[in-house]
C-alpha angles and dihedrals in degrees: 000000000000118000112273112234117240112281111253120238120273090251091060099043126079123212088243092056091050092048090051093047092049092049093049093048092048090051091048091050092050092046091048092053094044094047092047093049091047092052091045091053092051090048091045093240119154113259093232091052092051092048091047090057089053096049098096092052092044091050091052092048092047091049091050092047091052091050091050092048091050090049090048091049092049091048096049095043091048093063 
């Protein structure tokens, strides 16, 4: 996964940008899992083993998603 640029401050980010970033990151996460499982199946690797190798990336994505959702919540409730 490419490095995620620093999140901009709440003052510089619009709710629409956050919504778009969240949606794109969720799609990336889903594609990463699906592609990995597909490759694991072709390589005859156990599903649990394939998912375990993905866990660090999934944890990072989930942490970033949570931060974006918190930022979005703070931005929309601060209006």
